[in-house]
FIDO-561806 format. One record per residue (C-alpha): x, y, z; residue in one letter. Coordinates in steps of 0.02 Angstrom, whole numbers, padded with zeros to 5 digits, always signed. Layout:
# FIDO-561806
XYZA ...
***
This chain:
# FIDO-561806
-01255+02191-06683M -01282+02237-06865Q -01469+02259-06872T -01469+02336-07047G -01408+02175-07126K -01530+02074-07021M -01681+02176-07075F -01635+02171-07261K -01643+01981-07260S -01818+01968-07184L -01947+01871-07282E -02113+01903-07194G -02207+01880-07032F -02229+01735-06912D -02410+01724-06852W -02489+01575-06768D -02644+01550-06662K -02541+01592-06507G -02494+01767-06561N -02607+01826-06702I -02749+01890-06593D -02656+01932-06431K -02631+02118-06467S -02807+02131-06540K -02882+02065-06379Q -02774+02169-06263K -02755+02333-06360H -02867+02326-06514G -02720+02311-06635V -02741+02190-06779T -02605+02084-06859A -02630+02182-07020K -02596+02346-06929E -02439+02272-06852C -02374+02223-07024E -02416+02393-07100E -02295+02490-06991I -02147+02400-07070F -02193+02474-07240F -02227+02654-07187N -02103+02790-07144Q -02035+02839-07029P -02006+02673-06943L -01899+02687-06787L -01822+02525-06723I -01717+02504-06567N -01634+02351-06495F -01714+02307-06327D -01563+02258-06224L -01663+02244-06062K -01777+02107-06131H -01655+02015-06244S -01586+01887-06124D -01663+01735-06212K -01680+01805-06388E -01649+01972-06472N -01797+02087-06452R -01833+02251-06538F -01950+02397-06508Q -02029+02489-06653A -02123+02652-06671L -02221+02667-06832G -02385+02708-06914R -02520+02608-07002T -02594+02648-07172D -02732+02742-07080R -02601+02842-06983D -02627+02753-06817R -02467+02770-06715R -02409+02604-06642L -02275+02537-06526F -02222+02357-06560L -02107+02233-06476V -02046+02098-06593F -01912+01969-06622T -01843+01887-06777I -01855+01699-06799R -01797+01611-06957N -01799+01772-07060K -01977+01811-07003L -02040+01952-06892I -02135+01885-06743R -02235+02019-06654V -02237+01995-06466I -02348+02141-06421S -02424+02297-06499A -02515+02448-06431R -02545+02631-06467D -02396+02744-06438Q -02388+02835-06271S -02383+03025-06267R -02193+03025-06250E -02173+02898-06390E -02285+03005-06503R -02177+03158-06468K -02020+03061-06512H -02101+02989-06669Y -02166+03158-06729E -01994+03235-06705K -01917+03097-06810A -02052+03121-06940K -02013+03307-06956R -01827+03275-06979T -01848+03132-07103A 
***
């Protein structure tokens, strides 16, 4: 799968009443914070093979404008990013993210 080409053609985010507040209610992460990580570096994205049986899913480690470290699961539908879930990074994820940040 050529994810680089896929991500270059993205046009925005797909939010509806079914997914816009889900991560806010469960983990205190707003839709705005979810969007911010895609514009801040480093942004680490991995294909989620285990959960991609019905549609391609991706995992992202990134940071918000206020430097909050987040873990997101998302998919791409019609050139739009649709966030499935978002939460704070775990300790192991933070270690991995900080290592990538130092080498960037």
